[in-house]
NUKELUM-998036 format. One record per residue (C-alpha): x, y, z. Coordinates in steps of 0.001 Angstrom, whole numbers, padded with zeros to 6 digits, always signed. Layout:
XYZ/...
//
This chain:
+013840+018982-020813/+012956+016512-018024/+015155+013722-019433/+018192+016009-019637/+017696+017062-015999/+017436+013405-014884/+020594+012467-016758/+022634+015356-015376/+021410+014751-011815/+022325+011049-011764/+025662+011727-013480/+026566+014370-010873/+025716+012002-008024/+028048+009434-009612/+030907+011955-009658/+030403+012693-005949/+030220+008980-005093/+033453+008308-007004/+035287+011063-005090/+034067+009656-001753/+035094+006083-002537/+038504+007101-003904/+039403+009033-000748/+038125+006303+001591/+039957+003475-000189/+043187+005415-000499/+043281+006296+003220/+042459+002736+004362/+044814+001200+001811/+047736+003273+003054/+046862+002514+006689/+046640-001265+006137/+049283-001667+003457/+046784-003624+001314/+047779-003562-002358/+044243-004724-003204/+042609-001777-001436/+045134+000690-002901/+044380-000835-006330/+040702-000303-005629/+041454+003335-004795/+043141+003671-008196/+040145+001923-009779/+037763+004386-008096/+039931+007293-009249/+039557+005922-012779/+035799+005792-012197/+035886+009421-011058/+037392+010405-014412/+034810+008293-016246/+031935+009774-014215/+033207+013303-014876/+033361+012483-018598/+029791+011155-018407/+028577+014338-016713/+030195+016433-019445/+028709+014184-022153/+025117+014336-020880/+025336+018124-020575/+026626+018437-024135/+024118+015939-025572/+021208+018036-024289/+022141+020974-026507/+019758+021530-029457/+020785+021259-033102/+022602+024242-034588/+024038+025371-037935/+027053+023034-037591/+025385+020078-035876/+022178+019429-037786/+021406+016226-035881/+022090+017721-032443/+024851+016728-030005/+023535+013361-028774/+026485+011423-030212/+028758+013040-027629/+027353+010358-025316/+028441+007622-027706/+031973+009059-027858/+032033+009197-024053/+030803+005602-023833/+033546+004481-026252/+036215+006162-024110/+034795+004554-020980/+034796+001190-022761/+038496+001667-023372/+038997+002459-019680/+037160-000755-018747/+039449-002774-021019/+042508-001124-019484/+041128-001888-016012/+040578-005551-016930/+044113-005889-018289/+045557-004244-015172/+043603-006552-012837/+044780-009642-014739/+048379-008382-014689/+048263-007666-010939/+046614-011031-010196/+049153-013013-012231/+051992-011116-010587/+050628-012030-007142/+050322-015686-008140/+053936-015699-009320/+055271-013890-006246/+053094-015916-003928/+053385-013603-000890/+051036-010841+000209/+051630-008717+003288/+048237-007349+004299/+046959-006220+007680/+043350-007329+007917/+041433-004808+010056/+037755-004130+010721/+037880-000759+008971/+039462-002343+005886/+036511-004731+005696/+034088-001891+006478/+035315+000361+003677/+034969-002462+001131/+031410-003182+002344/+030529+000523+002085/+032065+000562-001397/+029887-002360-002492/+026716-000700-001127/+027501+002648-002802/+028478+000977-006091/+025263-001080-006082/+023141+002012-005423/+024872+004033-008146/+024776+001206-010698/+021061+000653-010154/+020225+004384-010434/+022367+004796-013557/+020850+001742-015277/+017331+002974-014561/+017908+006461-016033/+019970+005027-018919/+017026+002786-019861/+014486+005624-019549/+016550+008058-021661/+018397+005570-023909/+021696+007122-022773/+024816+005185-023745/+027047+007362-021556/+025000+006507-018447/+024898+002855-019498/+028709+002832-019660/+028950+004525-016273/+026563+001949-014790/+028798-000795-016166/+031778+000854-014450/+030045+000792-011084/+028910-002813-011665/+032511-003821-012299/+033465-002009-009081/+030996-004160-007131/+032707-007300-008408/+036236-006051-007859/+035386-004751-004357/+033825-008131-003532/+036976-009853-004749/+039154-007640-002534/+036823-008323+000398/+037035-012069-000201/+040778-011715-000576/+040970-010127+002872/+038921-013029+004299/+041008-015646+002501/+044239-013973+003638/+043014-014118+007240/+042583-017921+006938/+045761-018491+004932/+044383-018863+001336/+046075-015872-000281/+046074-017353-003825/+042228-017247-004029/+042348-013444-004200/+044362-013488-007421/+042244-016214-009055/+039017-014341-008268/+040576-011137-009629/+041270-012811-012994/+037664-014068-013173/+036326-010577-012437/+038606-009052-015065/+037285-011467-017723/+033670-010613-016835/+034401-006869-017015/+036213-007330-020340/+033240-009215-021787/+030813-006480-020703/+033154-003826-022144/+033249-005665-025494/+029422-005775-025646/+029094-002054-024808/+031876-001118-027240/+030186-002977-030111/+026879-001251-029397/+028574+002159-029193/+030490+001696-032439/+027250+000688-034198/+025738+004028-033158/+028817+006011-034226/+028811+004429-037708/+025010+004980-038000/+024049+001313-037950/+020258+001039-037780/+018995-000725-034641/+017950-004293-035414/+014326-004552-036508/+013730-000771-036524/+013633-000331-040310/+011291-003320-040644/+008981-001874-037981/+008893+001501-039746/+008076-000178-043076/+005276-002214-041512/+003621+000871-039999/+004047+002926-043195/+002352+000284-045336/-000774+000476-043136/-001406+004065-044306/-004055+004247-047037/-002598+005509-050328/+000921+004108-049856/+001618+001671-052692/+005219+000783-051844/+008327+002045-050069/+011025+002994-052537/+013776+003768-050018/+014259+004046-046262/+017186+005269-044162/+017340+005292-040366/+019974+007252-038428/+020101+006696-034640/+021338+009714-032651/+021281+009288-028914/+017764+008475-027694/+016171+009521-031001/+016180+008306-034599/+016129+010342-037790/+014181+008834-040686/+014362+009472-044422/+012059+007600-046759/+010507+007726-050219/+007031+006286-050693/+005283+005431-053951/+001798+006892-054461/-000716+006977-057282/+000230+009776-059680/-003431+010719-060102/-003626+011973-056512/-003658+015694-055820/-000778+017404-054035/-003000+017976-050997/-003872+014261-050827/-000212+013241-051069/+000671+015689-048283/-002107+014213-046147/-000683+010707-046695/+002807+011861-045644/+001384+013599-042575/-000444+010401-041564/+002767+008366-041929/+004667+010833-039731/+001915+010813-037092/+001875+007018-036833/+005681+006738-036681/+005965+009369-033952/+003399+007455-031894/+005554+004317-032055/+009170+005522-032135/+011233+008367-030570/+011582+010196-033883/+013795+013293-033813/+012985+014291-037396/+011433+012612-040410/+011690+013433-044113/+009208+011796-046498/+009487+012132-050261/+006705+010939-052551/+007259+009179-055872/+004253+009211-058216/+003788+005999-060202/+001312+004850-062826/-001021+002018-061859/-002155-000685-064277/-005739+000158-063358/-005530+003739-064675/-008081+004574-067347/-007150+006466-070508/-009066+009493-069218/-007081+009463-065955/-003792+009237-067833/-004737+012134-070118/-005884+014211-067145/-002658+013632-065177/-000386+014440-068115/-002415+017563-068789/-001929+018714-065196/+001822+018156-065600/+001641+020797-068351/-000550+023087-066221/-003492+022356-068516/-006925+021169-067415/-008144+018431-069763/-011895+017723-069727/-014637+016260-071909/-012203+013389-072608/-013491+010875-075144/-011669+007782-076455/-012409+005114-079016/-010477+002340-080713/-010758+001830-084462/-008593-000659-086366/-006061-000940-083494/-005627+002816-083439/-006578+004937-080450/-008576+008105-081039/-008552+010581-078157/-010385+013881-078102/-010677+016361-075253/-010895+020032-074386/-008215+022078-072650/-008436+025557-071205/-005749+027927-072505/-005081+031479-071343/-007195+033671-073626/-004425+036277-073774/-002150+033912-075735/-001909+034088-079514/-003052+031102-081541/+000600+030178-082203/+001503+030286-078521/-001558+028220-077629/-000783+025727-080402/+002825+025312-079250/+001600+024659-075686/-000807+021972-076862/+001845+020417-079134/+004062+019761-076104/+001116+018018-074444/+000481+015922-077561/+004116+014781-077734/+004047+013517-074158/+000725+011766-074737/+002232+009903-077709/+005116+008778-075490/+002650+007687-072806/+000544+005532-075166/+002375+002929-077234/+001271+002398-080819/-000467+004735-083220/-002474+007525-081677/-004821+010075-083166/-005366+013140-080989/-007743+016041-081484/-007744+018804-078894/-010315+021579-078650/-009005+024859-077230/-011194+026677-074710/-010204+030232-073768/-009482+030428-070046/-011049+033666-068826/-009831+035379-065718/-011130+038890-066270/-012449+041290-063679/-015037+043861-064754/-017104+046478-063051/-020789+045895-063676/-024079+047618-063031/-027754+046695-062936/-029924+047294-065979/-032752+049819-066098/-036091+048202-065223/-037519+048232-068759/-034343+046807-070311/-034070+044125-067590/-037698+043077-068167/-037053+042710-071900/-033955+040538-071320/-035819+038401-068760/-038649+037709-071209/-036140+036769-073904/-034425+034254-071609/-037714+032699-070490/-038937+032330-074085/-035641+030645-075052/-035995+028132-072211/-039618+027332-073094/-038522+026023-076477/-036392+023304-074840/-038286+020330-073442/-037266+018937-069980/-036017+022304-068725/-038272+023484-065893/-038516+026362-063519/-036107+029030-064787/-035347+031091-061688/-032848+033246-059848/-031919+035144-063000/-029215+037752-062443/-028427+040272-065217/-025611+042833-065154/-023942+044984-067754/-020152+045206-067698/-018021+048274-068357/-017609+046947-071914/-021387+047121-072428/-021692+043304-072441/-024392+041416-070579/-023278+039042-067794/-026148+036582-067163/-026466+033852-064520/-029548+031683-063953/-030765+028443-062374/-032903+025845-064066/-034412+022553-062868/-034659+019013-064241/-036495+015897-063137/-034374+013795-060773/-033918+010869-063182/-032411+012887-066075/-028789+011885-066718/-026070+014502-066300/-024909+014004-069874/-028361+015005-071169/-028528+017901-068681/-025238+019256-070044/-026499+018967-073612/-029768+020771-072834/-028118+023607-070882/-025670+024047-073767/-028671+024397-076117/-030165+027008-073791/-026875+028938-073710/-026769+028926-077508/-030353+030150-077740/-029660+033024-075332/-026518+034053-077216/-028459+034080-080496/-031384+035993-079017/-029154+038487-077183/-026142+039406-079356/-024943+041763-076578/-024569+038811-074123/-020909+038414-073169/-021196+035519-070703/-024033+033163-069822/-023676+030809-066833/-026392+028223-066175/-026653+026229-062946/-028667+022988-063229/-030328+021349-060212/-033008+018753-059376/-036574+020006-059708/-037327+020039-055982/-033879+020880-054648/
//
């Protein structure tokens, strides 16, 4: 991944820079006898350890999730940043201790040379370059380990500047200014370490970034079909966040529609946030606007039953509900009755007060038969019978596309199309086609199934 390569490259350059500065400061410190420069060499050696830890952390954090680390390895960076925070605190305490000791002793024996000044200037330039590069990549990749390393190099700039000023002040006879400046630098470094440590600990204890949960909720509520958010959890892991949420949706929606809503939520969140993974659960709820028919239909689906032809009326404060359900035709009447009884019991719990329910059982057919065409004479006879039956029913026009087959059980399987004027209501169309079906069944006792498709007259 491009981000992982950037992080490793800048971390490696920091390790090399730390080695260079440590060697330079140590050599010059020993040559000049400057405690400040030798202290800086020790400080740079500490930075070398921190930079090496950062390099290890960014390499580990780039590893993908596995069977033991379901959220990946990004938190290795947070652990590294916490350790480096501790090193910064130790550094601050050491600087304060050394500065106070110098103030108490009051004498400093330092040989101020051009190369002593030069090495501190080079140190400042290198530290500034490294700090700037680390901050830039840390911001781009949201890397806490690189952010901590950048803070280390920033503190080095200040401490190197203090040593440089100390050398200047020593040359003009103001040796105490070095110690006072050192204490000020130590306090600044300690404050920065406290801020980084707090941020790192928040990540390690899974504290959600401020405003993130609110932003996720705001985006989620813009998705059509989301009624409310029941629960939301955000887990930051390195540069990414993991989101778990439960959204409330209308219970009358189909599974496919609910899945589409969840997919739309995920798409919008990924466009706005660096989401590592997102889990969305849906919670179906009943709306006050649901009709009785919708409630019956939903409860029927919960029992794997398709309720249709639902009719309701209210008489003397008592609800009367009638509807049809399709039941597997291979069930016995007792099995079918027990299935419908379970549906009735839930309907009574759904509707408060007295309830009168009457359910018509339709056999659900799912048979497969081999069929064959009829001989010409027999087909002509059946066709004439169907046409005569349709002619007795007013408003039915243009009987056409009649298909007749005989199944392996010697039953006729008949499909046909018929037309109606455009203004005829569907309810009347259903009634008239039912009459036609009945007429065909009566006229053709061998008919096993009659399917009629209704359409507008000039469709």
